[in-house]
C-alpha positions in Angstrom: 52.1 28.8 28.2 54.9 26.6 29.3 58.4 27.8 30.4 59.9 25.9 27.5 57.7 27.7 25.0 58.7 31.0 26.6 62.3 30.1 26.3 61.9 29.1 22.6 60.0 32.4 21.9 62.4 34.6 23.9 59.6 35.9 26.1 60.1 37.3 29.6 58.7 35.7 32.7 57.3 37.5 35.8 56.7 35.9 39.2 57.0 36.5 42.9 60.0 34.8 44.6 61.0 35.2 48.3 58.4 38.0 48.6 59.7 40.1 45.7 58.4 40.4 42.1 61.0 39.4 39.5 61.1 39.8 35.7 63.6 37.5 34.1 64.9 36.3 30.7 64.6 32.5 30.9 67.5 30.6 29.5 67.3 27.0 30.8 64.7 24.8 32.6 65.1 21.4 34.0 65.7 19.4 37.2 68.5 19.4 39.7 70.1 16.3 41.3 67.3 16.1 43.9 64.7 16.1 41.1 63.4 19.6 41.9 62.4 21.9 39.1 65.0 24.6 38.4 65.1 27.7 36.1 68.3 29.5 35.1 67.5 33.0 34.2 68.9 36.5 33.9 66.9 38.9 36.2 66.3 42.3 34.6 63.8 43.8 37.1 62.7 43.4 40.7 64.3 42.9 44.1 66.3 40.1 45.6 67.2 39.0 49.1 70.8 39.0 48.1 70.6 42.7 47.1 71.6 41.9 43.5 68.6 43.1 41.5 70.0 42.1 38.1 72.1 39.2 37.0 72.2 35.4 36.7 70.1 33.5 39.1 68.7 30.0 39.7 65.1 29.9 40.8 63.5 26.8 42.4 60.1 26.2 40.8 58.3 25.4 44.1 59.2 28.9 45.4 57.8 30.7 42.4 54.3 32.2 42.9 52.1 33.6 40.2 54.3 32.7 37.2 53.2 34.4 34.0 54.7 34.7 30.6 54.8 38.3 29.4 54.2 39.6 25.9 57.7 41.3 26.1 60.6 39.6 24.3 64.3 39.5 24.9 66.9 39.3 22.0 68.2 35.8 22.9 71.0 34.2 24.9 73.3 36.6 26.8 77.0 36.4 25.8 77.9 34.9 29.2 75.2 32.2 29.2 76.5 28.8 30.2 74.8 26.3 27.8 74.5 22.9 29.3 75.0 24.2 32.9 76.1 21.5 35.3 73.7 22.7 38.0 71.0 20.6 36.1 70.8 16.8 36.3 68.5 17.0 33.3 67.8 20.0 31.0 64.3 20.0 29.5 64.8 23.1 27.4 67.4 25.8 26.9 68.5 28.5 24.5 
């Protein structure tokens, strides 16, 4: 299943990133100014090098290992979601 379909169906993603497993609510997927794949998501479970285990994060696609779409759903866009985030040069899909 693609990330865009997971976003459309409000399904959680799980993957390893910087050596830690993360569970996230995907909100936007696209490419940055360098042409690299980028995911904007709200992390709800897992660890982080920054120490912030929950909250808004950008994830570089080339660093994600074992990406899977879970059967678990989330209710939709969080109230503080930034639709059309300027971190993306091109947005392929978003809530």
